Short mmCIF file of the C-alpha atoms (twelve columns), coordinates in Angstrom:
data_MODEL
# 
_entry.id   MODEL 
# 
loop_
_atom_site.group_PDB 
_atom_site.id 
_atom_site.type_symbol 
_atom_site.label_atom_id 
_atom_site.label_alt_id 
_atom_site.label_comp_id 
_atom_site.label_asym_id 
_atom_site.label_seq_id 
_atom_site.Cartn_x 
_atom_site.Cartn_y 
_atom_site.Cartn_z 
_atom_site.pdbx_PDB_model_num 
ATOM 1   C CA . MET A 1   -122.854 247.309 40.214  1 
ATOM 2   C CA . PHE A 2   -123.126 250.034 43.217  1 
ATOM 3   C CA . ALA A 3   -126.411 251.176 41.867  1 
ATOM 4   C CA . GLN A 4   -128.049 247.526 42.121  1 
ATOM 5   C CA . LEU A 5   -126.215 247.499 46.019  1 
ATOM 6   C CA . ILE A 6   -127.862 250.450 47.617  1 
ATOM 7   C CA . PRO A 7   -131.672 249.050 46.912  1 
ATOM 8   C CA . ILE A 8   -130.704 245.357 48.239  1 
ATOM 9   C CA . ILE A 9   -128.652 246.580 51.245  1 
ATOM 10  C CA . LYS A 10  -131.700 249.188 52.289  1 
ATOM 11  C CA . LYS A 11  -134.449 246.088 51.835  1 
ATOM 12  C CA . GLU A 12  -132.376 243.654 53.770  1 
ATOM 13  C CA . PHE A 13  -131.919 246.303 56.859  1 
ATOM 14  C CA . ARG A 14  -135.674 246.743 56.753  1 
ATOM 15  C CA . GLN A 15  -135.960 242.716 56.808  1 
ATOM 16  C CA . ILE A 16  -133.937 242.170 59.982  1 
ATOM 17  C CA . ARG A 17  -135.387 245.257 61.391  1 
ATOM 18  C CA . ARG A 18  -138.386 243.394 61.195  1 
ATOM 19  C CA . ASP A 19  -137.141 239.979 62.247  1 
ATOM 20  C CA . LYS A 20  -136.181 240.341 65.873  1 
ATOM 21  C CA . ARG A 21  -134.875 237.032 66.065  1 
ATOM 22  C CA . VAL A 22  -131.998 237.273 63.160  1 
ATOM 23  C CA . LEU A 23  -131.296 240.347 65.139  1 
ATOM 24  C CA . ALA A 24  -130.864 238.895 68.661  1 
ATOM 25  C CA . ILE A 25  -129.018 236.065 67.025  1 
ATOM 26  C CA . LEU A 26  -126.374 238.441 65.741  1 
ATOM 27  C CA . THR A 27  -125.776 240.987 68.608  1 
ATOM 28  C CA . LEU A 28  -127.053 239.441 71.852  1 
ATOM 29  C CA . VAL A 29  -126.394 235.509 71.286  1 
ATOM 30  C CA . PRO A 30  -122.633 236.274 70.679  1 
ATOM 31  C CA . ALA A 31  -122.311 238.128 74.004  1 
ATOM 32  C CA . PHE A 32  -124.479 235.428 75.819  1 
ATOM 33  C CA . LEU A 33  -122.620 232.307 74.513  1 
ATOM 34  C CA . LEU A 34  -118.948 234.305 75.232  1 
ATOM 35  C CA . LEU A 35  -120.342 234.436 79.031  1 
ATOM 36  C CA . LEU A 36  -121.709 231.303 79.159  1 
ATOM 37  C CA . ASN A 37  -119.013 229.059 77.595  1 
ATOM 38  C CA . GLY A 38  -116.066 231.139 78.893  1 
ATOM 39  C CA . TYR A 39  -117.175 230.218 82.347  1 
ATOM 40  C CA . ALA A 40  -117.932 226.673 81.940  1 
ATOM 41  C CA . LEU A 41  -114.847 225.732 79.527  1 
ATOM 42  C CA . ASN A 42  -111.924 226.117 81.909  1 
ATOM 43  C CA . PHE A 43  -108.498 223.839 81.716  1 
ATOM 44  C CA . ASP A 44  -107.251 224.857 84.878  1 
ATOM 45  C CA . VAL A 45  -106.802 222.156 87.688  1 
ATOM 46  C CA . LYS A 46  -107.276 223.796 90.926  1 
ATOM 47  C CA . HIS A 47  -108.788 222.900 94.554  1 
ATOM 48  C CA . ILE A 48  -107.953 219.302 93.909  1 
ATOM 49  C CA . LYS A 49  -109.585 217.419 96.841  1 
ATOM 50  C CA . MET A 50  -107.198 215.159 98.935  1 
ATOM 51  C CA . ALA A 51  -107.377 212.261 101.385 1 
ATOM 52  C CA . VAL A 52  -104.565 211.040 103.400 1 
ATOM 53  C CA . TYR A 53  -103.537 208.059 104.885 1 
ATOM 54  C CA . ASP A 54  -101.184 209.125 107.683 1 
ATOM 55  C CA . ALA A 55  -99.963  205.628 108.785 1 
ATOM 56  C CA . GLU A 56  -97.162  207.130 110.864 1 
ATOM 57  C CA . LYS A 57  -98.465  210.419 112.099 1 
ATOM 58  C CA . SER A 58  -95.327  212.088 112.671 1 
ATOM 59  C CA . ALA A 59  -93.651  215.412 113.064 1 
ATOM 60  C CA . GLN A 60  -91.955  214.752 109.220 1 
ATOM 61  C CA . SER A 61  -95.194  213.338 107.681 1 
ATOM 62  C CA . ARG A 62  -97.266  215.876 108.890 1 
ATOM 63  C CA . ASP A 63  -94.691  218.364 107.346 1 
ATOM 64  C CA . PHE A 64  -94.893  216.609 103.870 1 
ATOM 65  C CA . ILE A 65  -98.703  216.815 104.066 1 
ATOM 66  C CA . GLN A 66  -98.182  220.538 104.975 1 
ATOM 67  C CA . ASN A 67  -96.009  220.901 101.448 1 
ATOM 68  C CA . PHE A 68  -99.070  219.643 99.401  1 
ATOM 69  C CA . ILE A 69  -101.548 222.015 101.456 1 
ATOM 70  C CA . SER A 70  -99.241  225.113 101.182 1 
ATOM 71  C CA . SER A 71  -98.785  224.538 97.423  1 
ATOM 72  C CA . GLY A 72  -102.280 226.085 96.455  1 
ATOM 73  C CA . TYR A 73  -103.411 223.242 94.212  1 
ATOM 74  C CA . PHE A 74  -104.676 220.688 97.052  1 
ATOM 75  C CA . ASP A 75  -107.531 220.637 99.282  1 
ATOM 76  C CA . TYR A 76  -107.276 218.357 102.419 1 
ATOM 77  C CA . THR A 77  -110.692 216.877 102.456 1 
ATOM 78  C CA . VAL A 78  -110.058 213.914 104.721 1 
ATOM 79  C CA . SER A 79  -107.988 212.191 107.040 1 
ATOM 80  C CA . LEU A 80  -108.230 208.589 106.453 1 
ATOM 81  C CA . ASN A 81  -107.471 205.588 109.508 1 
ATOM 82  C CA . ASP A 82  -107.817 202.611 106.916 1 
ATOM 83  C CA . TYR A 83  -106.127 202.133 103.879 1 
ATOM 84  C CA . ASN A 84  -109.360 200.570 102.472 1 
ATOM 85  C CA . GLU A 85  -111.246 203.381 102.612 1 
ATOM 86  C CA . ILE A 86  -109.525 205.055 99.728  1 
ATOM 87  C CA . LYS A 87  -111.233 203.061 96.970  1 
ATOM 88  C CA . THR A 88  -114.612 204.034 98.351  1 
ATOM 89  C CA . LEU A 89  -113.764 207.634 98.241  1 
ATOM 90  C CA . VAL A 90  -112.112 207.627 94.698  1 
ATOM 91  C CA . ASP A 91  -115.313 205.759 93.699  1 
ATOM 92  C CA . GLU A 92  -117.543 207.978 94.730  1 
ATOM 93  C CA . GLY A 93  -115.843 211.072 93.424  1 
ATOM 94  C CA . LYS A 94  -115.322 212.411 96.940  1 
ATOM 95  C CA . VAL A 95  -111.480 213.121 96.148  1 
ATOM 96  C CA . LYS A 96  -109.018 212.802 93.323  1 
ATOM 97  C CA . LEU A 97  -105.524 211.917 94.859  1 
ATOM 98  C CA . ALA A 98  -104.921 209.754 98.166  1 
ATOM 99  C CA . LEU A 99  -101.713 210.389 99.725  1 
ATOM 100 C CA . VAL A 100 -100.093 207.283 101.575 1 
ATOM 101 C CA . ILE A 101 -97.280  207.824 104.218 1 
ATOM 102 C CA . PRO A 102 -96.145  204.581 105.291 1 
ATOM 103 C CA . THR A 103 -95.282  203.828 108.942 1 
ATOM 104 C CA . ASN A 104 -91.231  203.930 108.542 1 
ATOM 105 C CA . PHE A 105 -90.997  207.254 106.673 1 
ATOM 106 C CA . SER A 106 -89.449  209.576 109.231 1 
ATOM 107 C CA . GLN A 107 -87.356  206.586 110.092 1 
ATOM 108 C CA . LYS A 108 -86.201  206.141 106.309 1 
ATOM 109 C CA . LEU A 109 -85.360  210.085 106.256 1 
ATOM 110 C CA . LEU A 110 -83.380  210.353 109.482 1 
ATOM 111 C CA . SER A 111 -81.288  207.575 108.623 1 
ATOM 112 C CA . GLY A 112 -80.583  209.228 105.399 1 
ATOM 113 C CA . ASN A 113 -82.517  206.558 103.019 1 
ATOM 114 C CA . GLN A 114 -85.169  207.286 100.421 1 
ATOM 115 C CA . ALA A 115 -88.526  206.780 102.031 1 
ATOM 116 C CA . SER A 116 -91.422  205.424 99.526  1 
ATOM 117 C CA . VAL A 117 -94.957  207.432 99.386  1 
ATOM 118 C CA . GLN A 118 -98.193  206.077 97.476  1 
ATOM 119 C CA . VAL A 119 -100.077 208.745 95.369  1 
ATOM 120 C CA . ILE A 120 -103.576 207.529 94.081  1 
ATOM 121 C CA . VAL A 121 -105.016 209.283 91.578  1 
ATOM 122 C CA . ASP A 122 -108.771 209.011 89.888  1 
ATOM 123 C CA . GLY A 123 -107.530 208.646 86.258  1 
ATOM 124 C CA . MET A 124 -111.235 208.701 84.882  1 
ATOM 125 C CA . ASP A 125 -110.360 212.008 82.999  1 
ATOM 126 C CA . ALA A 126 -106.859 211.524 81.536  1 
ATOM 127 C CA . ASN A 127 -106.045 215.470 81.078  1 
ATOM 128 C CA . SER A 128 -106.899 216.378 84.770  1 
ATOM 129 C CA . ALA A 129 -105.017 213.138 86.192  1 
ATOM 130 C CA . THR A 130 -101.856 213.899 84.462  1 
ATOM 131 C CA . THR A 131 -102.037 217.234 85.599  1 
ATOM 132 C CA . ILE A 132 -102.643 216.398 89.061  1 
ATOM 133 C CA . ILE A 133 -99.645  213.803 89.121  1 
ATOM 134 C CA . GLY A 134 -97.562  216.892 88.103  1 
ATOM 135 C CA . TYR A 135 -98.695  218.700 90.907  1 
ATOM 136 C CA . ALA A 136 -97.892  215.717 93.274  1 
ATOM 137 C CA . GLN A 137 -94.528  215.362 91.633  1 
ATOM 138 C CA . ALA A 138 -93.694  219.159 92.128  1 
ATOM 139 C CA . VAL A 139 -94.229  218.847 95.549  1 
ATOM 140 C CA . SER A 140 -92.425  215.994 96.376  1 
ATOM 141 C CA . LEU A 141 -89.453  217.175 94.516  1 
ATOM 142 C CA . GLN A 142 -89.555  220.369 96.289  1 
ATOM 143 C CA . TYR A 143 -89.628  218.762 99.831  1 
ATOM 144 C CA . SER A 144 -87.024  216.395 98.646  1 
ATOM 145 C CA . GLN A 145 -84.569  219.293 97.876  1 
ATOM 146 C CA . GLN A 146 -85.401  220.666 101.405 1 
ATOM 147 C CA . ILE A 147 -84.279  217.646 102.978 1 
ATOM 148 C CA . ILE A 148 -81.215  217.226 100.871 1 
ATOM 149 C CA . LEU A 149 -80.200  220.752 101.965 1 
ATOM 150 C CA . GLN A 150 -80.686  219.994 105.710 1 
ATOM 151 C CA . ASN A 151 -78.596  217.151 105.500 1 
ATOM 152 C CA . LEU A 152 -75.858  218.861 103.569 1 
ATOM 153 C CA . ALA A 153 -76.087  221.642 106.134 1 
ATOM 154 C CA . LYS A 154 -75.476  219.324 109.034 1 
ATOM 155 C CA . ILE A 155 -71.979  217.818 107.644 1 
ATOM 156 C CA . GLY A 156 -71.158  221.516 107.135 1 
ATOM 157 C CA . ARG A 157 -70.907  221.112 103.596 1 
ATOM 158 C CA . LYS A 158 -72.557  224.222 101.284 1 
ATOM 159 C CA . SER A 159 -75.596  223.585 99.883  1 
ATOM 160 C CA . PHE A 160 -76.236  224.236 96.309  1 
ATOM 161 C CA . ILE A 161 -78.201  223.427 93.093  1 
ATOM 162 C CA . PRO A 162 -76.269  221.942 90.340  1 
ATOM 163 C CA . VAL A 163 -78.654  223.077 87.902  1 
ATOM 164 C CA . ASN A 164 -80.418  226.354 87.981  1 
ATOM 165 C CA . PHE A 165 -83.753  225.913 86.271  1 
ATOM 166 C CA . GLN A 166 -85.030  229.190 85.199  1 
ATOM 167 C CA . THR A 167 -88.559  229.275 83.699  1 
ATOM 168 C CA . LYS A 168 -89.871  232.055 81.137  1 
ATOM 169 C CA . VAL A 169 -93.495  231.834 79.831  1 
ATOM 170 C CA . LEU A 170 -94.373  234.002 76.892  1 
ATOM 171 C CA . TYR A 171 -97.461  235.322 75.834  1 
ATOM 172 C CA . ASN A 172 -99.453  233.999 78.966  1 
ATOM 173 C CA . PRO A 173 -97.320  234.014 81.983  1 
ATOM 174 C CA . GLU A 174 -99.856  233.194 84.191  1 
ATOM 175 C CA . LEU A 175 -100.759 230.028 82.505  1 
ATOM 176 C CA . LYS A 176 -104.759 230.673 82.112  1 
ATOM 177 C CA . SER A 177 -106.706 228.694 80.081  1 
ATOM 178 C CA . ALA A 178 -109.135 231.360 79.546  1 
ATOM 179 C CA . LYS A 179 -106.522 233.307 77.570  1 
ATOM 180 C CA . PHE A 180 -106.123 230.651 75.449  1 
ATOM 181 C CA . LEU A 181 -109.520 229.802 74.794  1 
ATOM 182 C CA . VAL A 182 -111.465 232.814 74.496  1 
ATOM 183 C CA . PRO A 183 -110.077 234.000 71.053  1 
ATOM 184 C CA . GLY A 184 -111.149 230.328 70.021  1 
ATOM 185 C CA . LEU A 185 -114.690 230.850 71.503  1 
ATOM 186 C CA . ILE A 186 -115.025 234.376 69.290  1 
ATOM 187 C CA . ALA A 187 -114.299 232.523 66.368  1 
ATOM 188 C CA . PHE A 188 -116.919 229.506 67.445  1 
ATOM 189 C CA . ILE A 189 -119.577 232.280 68.047  1 
ATOM 190 C CA . LEU A 190 -119.090 234.339 65.028  1 
ATOM 191 C CA . ALA A 191 -118.881 231.261 62.520  1 
ATOM 192 C CA . ILE A 192 -122.102 229.612 64.008  1 
ATOM 193 C CA . THR A 193 -124.181 233.055 64.366  1 
ATOM 194 C CA . GLY A 194 -122.922 234.398 61.003  1 
ATOM 195 C CA . VAL A 195 -123.679 230.892 59.011  1 
ATOM 196 C CA . ILE A 196 -127.029 230.682 60.632  1 
ATOM 197 C CA . ALA A 197 -128.077 234.391 60.418  1 
ATOM 198 C CA . THR A 198 -127.483 234.188 56.537  1 
ATOM 199 C CA . SER A 199 -128.584 230.987 55.795  1 
ATOM 200 C CA . LEU A 200 -132.233 232.675 56.369  1 
ATOM 201 C CA . SER A 201 -132.113 234.986 54.011  1 
ATOM 202 C CA . ILE A 202 -132.549 233.375 50.437  1 
ATOM 203 C CA . VAL A 203 -134.744 230.908 51.824  1 
ATOM 204 C CA . LYS A 204 -137.328 233.668 53.028  1 
ATOM 205 C CA . GLU A 205 -137.455 234.983 49.410  1 
ATOM 206 C CA . LYS A 206 -138.462 231.328 48.369  1 
ATOM 207 C CA . GLU A 207 -141.298 230.819 50.984  1 
ATOM 208 C CA . ARG A 208 -142.819 234.261 50.583  1 
ATOM 209 C CA . ASN A 209 -142.729 233.753 46.614  1 
ATOM 210 C CA . THR A 210 -140.806 236.807 45.973  1 
ATOM 211 C CA . ILE A 211 -138.152 235.049 44.637  1 
ATOM 212 C CA . GLU A 212 -139.999 235.586 40.807  1 
ATOM 213 C CA . GLN A 213 -139.878 239.320 41.372  1 
ATOM 214 C CA . ILE A 214 -135.821 239.385 41.759  1 
ATOM 215 C CA . ASN A 215 -135.661 236.854 38.875  1 
ATOM 216 C CA . VAL A 216 -137.465 239.426 36.917  1 
ATOM 217 C CA . ALA A 217 -135.688 242.338 38.397  1 
ATOM 218 C CA . PRO A 218 -132.534 243.795 36.440  1 
ATOM 219 C CA . VAL A 219 -130.156 242.680 39.370  1 
ATOM 220 C CA . HIS A 220 -126.886 240.657 38.563  1 
ATOM 221 C CA . SER A 221 -126.709 237.669 40.875  1 
ATOM 222 C CA . LEU A 222 -123.545 238.576 42.381  1 
ATOM 223 C CA . SER A 223 -124.844 241.965 43.678  1 
ATOM 224 C CA . LEU A 224 -127.815 240.282 45.118  1 
ATOM 225 C CA . ILE A 225 -125.528 237.754 46.846  1 
ATOM 226 C CA . ILE A 226 -123.107 240.811 48.050  1 
ATOM 227 C CA . GLY A 227 -126.122 243.178 48.806  1 
ATOM 228 C CA . LYS A 228 -127.617 240.739 51.021  1 
ATOM 229 C CA . MET A 229 -124.305 239.923 52.707  1 
ATOM 230 C CA . ILE A 230 -123.370 243.796 53.555  1 
ATOM 231 C CA . PRO A 231 -126.136 244.203 56.690  1 
ATOM 232 C CA . TYR A 232 -124.946 240.915 58.059  1 
ATOM 233 C CA . ALA A 233 -121.425 241.879 57.645  1 
ATOM 234 C CA . ILE A 234 -122.074 245.017 59.627  1 
ATOM 235 C CA . ILE A 235 -124.128 243.969 62.379  1 
ATOM 236 C CA . SER A 236 -121.519 240.891 62.964  1 
ATOM 237 C CA . LEU A 237 -118.772 243.194 63.163  1 
ATOM 238 C CA . THR A 238 -120.698 245.155 65.605  1 
ATOM 239 C CA . ALA A 239 -121.235 241.819 67.564  1 
ATOM 240 C CA . ALA A 240 -117.663 241.118 67.205  1 
ATOM 241 C CA . THR A 241 -116.589 244.363 68.960  1 
ATOM 242 C CA . LEU A 242 -118.833 243.716 71.740  1 
ATOM 243 C CA . VAL A 243 -117.531 239.955 72.054  1 
ATOM 244 C CA . ILE A 244 -113.988 241.235 72.222  1 
ATOM 245 C CA . ILE A 245 -114.953 244.265 74.609  1 
ATOM 246 C CA . SER A 246 -116.472 241.588 76.783  1 
ATOM 247 C CA . ALA A 247 -113.372 239.426 76.922  1 
ATOM 248 C CA . TYR A 248 -111.080 242.338 77.981  1 
ATOM 249 C CA . LEU A 249 -113.810 243.045 80.834  1 
ATOM 250 C CA . LEU A 250 -114.872 239.635 81.925  1 
ATOM 251 C CA . PHE A 251 -111.378 237.520 81.409  1 
ATOM 252 C CA . ASP A 252 -108.913 240.017 80.979  1 
ATOM 253 C CA . VAL A 253 -107.707 239.098 77.549  1 
ATOM 254 C CA . VAL A 254 -106.187 241.729 76.245  1 
ATOM 255 C CA . VAL A 255 -105.184 242.570 72.612  1 
ATOM 256 C CA . LYS A 256 -101.593 242.966 72.461  1 
ATOM 257 C CA . GLY A 257 -101.279 243.447 68.555  1 
ATOM 258 C CA . SER A 258 -103.096 246.029 66.511  1 
ATOM 259 C CA . LEU A 259 -106.629 246.548 66.616  1 
ATOM 260 C CA . PHE A 260 -107.057 248.157 63.111  1 
ATOM 261 C CA . LEU A 261 -105.372 244.248 61.608  1 
ATOM 262 C CA . LEU A 262 -107.604 242.773 63.892  1 
ATOM 263 C CA . PHE A 263 -110.694 244.590 62.761  1 
ATOM 264 C CA . ILE A 264 -109.871 243.428 59.026  1 
ATOM 265 C CA . VAL A 265 -109.102 240.181 59.561  1 
ATOM 266 C CA . THR A 266 -112.249 239.424 61.477  1 
ATOM 267 C CA . THR A 267 -114.270 241.366 58.800  1 
ATOM 268 C CA . ILE A 268 -112.708 238.801 56.071  1 
ATOM 269 C CA . PHE A 269 -113.810 235.995 58.631  1 
ATOM 270 C CA . ILE A 270 -117.187 237.369 59.274  1 
ATOM 271 C CA . VAL A 271 -117.600 237.464 55.264  1 
ATOM 272 C CA . SER A 272 -116.194 233.820 54.621  1 
ATOM 273 C CA . ALA A 273 -119.163 232.802 57.715  1 
ATOM 274 C CA . LEU A 274 -121.581 234.796 55.841  1 
ATOM 275 C CA . SER A 275 -120.798 233.036 52.628  1 
ATOM 276 C CA . ILE A 276 -121.244 229.252 53.657  1 
ATOM 277 C CA . GLY A 277 -124.486 231.059 55.274  1 
ATOM 278 C CA . LEU A 278 -125.632 232.251 51.741  1 
ATOM 279 C CA . LEU A 279 -124.616 228.818 49.911  1 
ATOM 280 C CA . VAL A 280 -126.565 226.854 52.739  1 
ATOM 281 C CA . SER A 281 -129.325 229.418 51.646  1 
ATOM 282 C CA . THR A 282 -129.454 228.647 48.176  1 
ATOM 283 C CA . ILE A 283 -129.590 224.805 48.755  1 
ATOM 284 C CA . SER A 284 -132.316 224.837 51.068  1 
ATOM 285 C CA . ASP A 285 -135.771 224.930 50.596  1 
ATOM 286 C CA . SER A 286 -137.180 226.316 54.022  1 
ATOM 287 C CA . GLN A 287 -136.102 227.746 56.765  1 
ATOM 288 C CA . GLN A 288 -136.241 224.960 59.164  1 
ATOM 289 C CA . VAL A 289 -133.858 222.641 56.666  1 
ATOM 290 C CA . ALA A 290 -131.632 225.820 56.359  1 
ATOM 291 C CA . PHE A 291 -131.275 226.288 60.116  1 
ATOM 292 C CA . GLN A 292 -130.296 222.582 60.303  1 
ATOM 293 C CA . MET A 293 -127.885 222.625 57.690  1 
ATOM 294 C CA . ALA A 294 -126.401 225.835 58.876  1 
ATOM 295 C CA . SER A 295 -126.169 224.433 62.191  1 
ATOM 296 C CA . LEU A 296 -124.609 221.331 61.237  1 
ATOM 297 C CA . VAL A 297 -121.943 222.980 58.726  1 
ATOM 298 C CA . SER A 298 -120.948 225.763 61.071  1 
ATOM 299 C CA . MET A 299 -120.991 224.103 64.515  1 
ATOM 300 C CA . LEU A 300 -119.131 220.575 64.192  1 
ATOM 301 C CA . PRO A 301 -116.459 221.645 62.003  1 
ATOM 302 C CA . THR A 302 -115.743 225.015 64.003  1 
ATOM 303 C CA . LEU A 303 -115.596 222.571 67.239  1 
ATOM 304 C CA . ILE A 304 -114.008 219.919 66.119  1 
ATOM 305 C CA . LEU A 305 -111.269 220.895 63.086  1 
ATOM 306 C CA . SER A 306 -110.477 224.296 63.736  1 
ATOM 307 C CA . GLY A 307 -108.078 223.419 66.810  1 
ATOM 308 C CA . PHE A 308 -110.250 225.016 69.617  1 
ATOM 309 C CA . MET A 309 -110.687 222.469 71.500  1 
ATOM 310 C CA . PHE A 310 -108.554 219.438 69.767  1 
ATOM 311 C CA . PRO A 311 -104.544 220.535 68.359  1 
ATOM 312 C CA . ILE A 312 -104.915 219.671 64.779  1 
ATOM 313 C CA . ARG A 313 -101.515 218.197 64.735  1 
ATOM 314 C CA . SER A 314 -102.371 215.300 66.793  1 
ATOM 315 C CA . MET A 315 -105.264 214.224 64.470  1 
ATOM 316 C CA . PRO A 316 -104.750 211.627 61.620  1 
ATOM 317 C CA . LEU A 317 -103.831 213.052 58.344  1 
ATOM 318 C CA . ALA A 318 -106.968 212.571 56.733  1 
ATOM 319 C CA . LEU A 319 -108.794 214.977 59.584  1 
ATOM 320 C CA . GLN A 320 -105.833 217.581 59.095  1 
ATOM 321 C CA . ILE A 321 -106.235 217.858 55.518  1 
ATOM 322 C CA . LEU A 322 -110.446 217.763 56.233  1 
ATOM 323 C CA . SER A 323 -109.947 220.687 58.664  1 
ATOM 324 C CA . ASN A 324 -109.153 222.988 55.934  1 
ATOM 325 C CA . ILE A 325 -112.953 223.167 54.779  1 
ATOM 326 C CA . THR A 326 -113.376 225.316 57.925  1 
ATOM 327 C CA . PRO A 327 -112.047 228.870 57.833  1 
ATOM 328 C CA . ALA A 328 -112.490 229.219 61.585  1 
ATOM 329 C CA . LYS A 329 -109.145 227.182 61.635  1 
ATOM 330 C CA . PHE A 330 -107.371 229.939 60.092  1 
ATOM 331 C CA . TYR A 331 -109.248 232.444 61.981  1 
ATOM 332 C CA . LEU A 332 -108.151 231.025 64.856  1 
ATOM 333 C CA . VAL A 333 -104.251 231.093 64.393  1 
ATOM 334 C CA . ILE A 334 -104.663 234.699 63.465  1 
ATOM 335 C CA . MET A 335 -106.756 235.630 66.343  1 
ATOM 336 C CA . ARG A 336 -104.003 233.864 68.902  1 
ATOM 337 C CA . SER A 337 -101.068 235.720 66.959  1 
ATOM 338 C CA . ILE A 338 -103.008 239.126 67.408  1 
ATOM 339 C CA . ILE A 339 -104.427 238.522 70.887  1 
ATOM 340 C CA . LEU A 340 -102.095 236.640 72.839  1 
ATOM 341 C CA . LYS A 341 -98.652  237.312 70.644  1 
ATOM 342 C CA . GLY A 342 -99.333  240.838 69.472  1 
ATOM 343 C CA . VAL A 343 -97.427  239.933 65.837  1 
ATOM 344 C CA . GLY A 344 -97.908  241.460 62.664  1 
ATOM 345 C CA . ILE A 345 -99.112  239.883 59.450  1 
ATOM 346 C CA . GLU A 346 -95.796  238.876 58.404  1 
ATOM 347 C CA . ALA A 347 -96.432  235.949 60.645  1 
ATOM 348 C CA . PHE A 348 -99.939  234.803 59.571  1 
ATOM 349 C CA . TRP A 349 -100.256 236.261 55.977  1 
ATOM 350 C CA . ASP A 350 -100.756 232.490 54.515  1 
ATOM 351 C CA . GLN A 351 -103.818 232.282 56.709  1 
ATOM 352 C CA . VAL A 352 -105.355 235.302 55.409  1 
ATOM 353 C CA . LEU A 353 -104.527 234.183 52.048  1 
ATOM 354 C CA . TYR A 354 -106.465 230.796 53.034  1 
ATOM 355 C CA . LEU A 355 -109.419 232.837 54.428  1 
ATOM 356 C CA . LEU A 356 -109.797 234.985 50.993  1 
ATOM 357 C CA . ILE A 357 -109.542 232.142 48.353  1 
ATOM 358 C CA . PHE A 358 -112.296 230.051 50.790  1 
ATOM 359 C CA . ILE A 359 -114.577 233.279 50.360  1 
ATOM 360 C CA . ALA A 360 -113.594 233.263 46.386  1 
ATOM 361 C CA . VAL A 361 -114.757 229.687 46.250  1 
ATOM 362 C CA . VAL A 362 -117.820 229.745 48.468  1 
ATOM 363 C CA . ILE A 363 -119.229 233.002 46.799  1 
ATOM 364 C CA . THR A 364 -118.570 231.356 43.281  1 
ATOM 365 C CA . ILE A 365 -120.433 228.227 43.944  1 
ATOM 366 C CA . ALA A 366 -123.245 230.456 45.742  1 
ATOM 367 C CA . VAL A 367 -123.588 232.444 42.706  1 
ATOM 368 C CA . ARG A 368 -123.808 230.008 40.492  1 
ATOM 369 C CA . ARG A 369 -126.382 228.075 42.318  1 
ATOM 370 C CA . PHE A 370 -128.408 230.985 42.785  1 
ATOM 371 C CA . LYS A 371 -128.252 231.416 38.807  1 
ATOM 372 C CA . ARG A 372 -129.648 228.027 38.587  1 
ATOM 373 C CA . GLU A 373 -132.177 228.937 40.722  1 
ATOM 374 C CA . LEU A 374 -133.746 231.875 38.945  1 
ATOM 375 C CA . ALA A 375 -133.080 229.980 35.626  1 
# 
């Protein structure tokens, strides 16, 4: 079998060298997609445009507004003189939050009563609106604590906070969405490029009528499949290394776990993606059909069912079961475990096992279909 593999591997490398498109898909496209999506996909909510309708214009109201500005989340965009202007600004998308301070704000505070303020939020994007409301509540709570401590100091009582709330964030202390998204981007990119590149390999043999030469050659179908996968696996692994280096340089994503373990599981995932591409290649009759099928079976499942964009546990049970058809789901768990958590294989051995089972099943189907093509 090894003697059969060498000529096939050499032949495939020659074809890849001649076909610059495939070489570009495997090398340049992954880095470009990481650069493009890494900066475009960002769940961090910052620089929230804020309008303020201050009906009182007192020292207390200005101090309250200053707390929003100094928090670092809100940009004081416009000061309003008419309450009815708020709806127009929100409708036009010029502000995401409007702060309304009533005329009796300082009077209520100085008399020891509760002062009410209104916060109007653009709720078109539910996730962003929830985050904005959380920021506004945090700023208001901080200001309220300052007032309480000042009032206690005036009556000579010792100020204290009954509950000392201490937060320790593991794995991503800065709460940067890039560190969560980039491992998913790597899986997404490798899945698409690997499937598309290899989906064209056997189809080329059909279109050039060289499939008949393979039919009469003393080559086992499994040897042919593996021989065609190895060159793509080597190039894809090189591209994966470049992508991981780019993620470190551009987004400060540091691999906290074992680089050797990351290399092994990435190789396994690449083989799983290549096996899908070869299966598509045995089904298709033209490169155009192969490209379309490869894009469909790689892009949509990886984007929707892998947990890259949407949490799998929040999906309906039927979709949770269907998500097992995409190897990116298992690889994504492994990537985040190694890169962010720095754990060993004992934390994700079952995901590696699922990937190996997936590869065995898909390659078996691809070999049988290829035998049927040659028959």
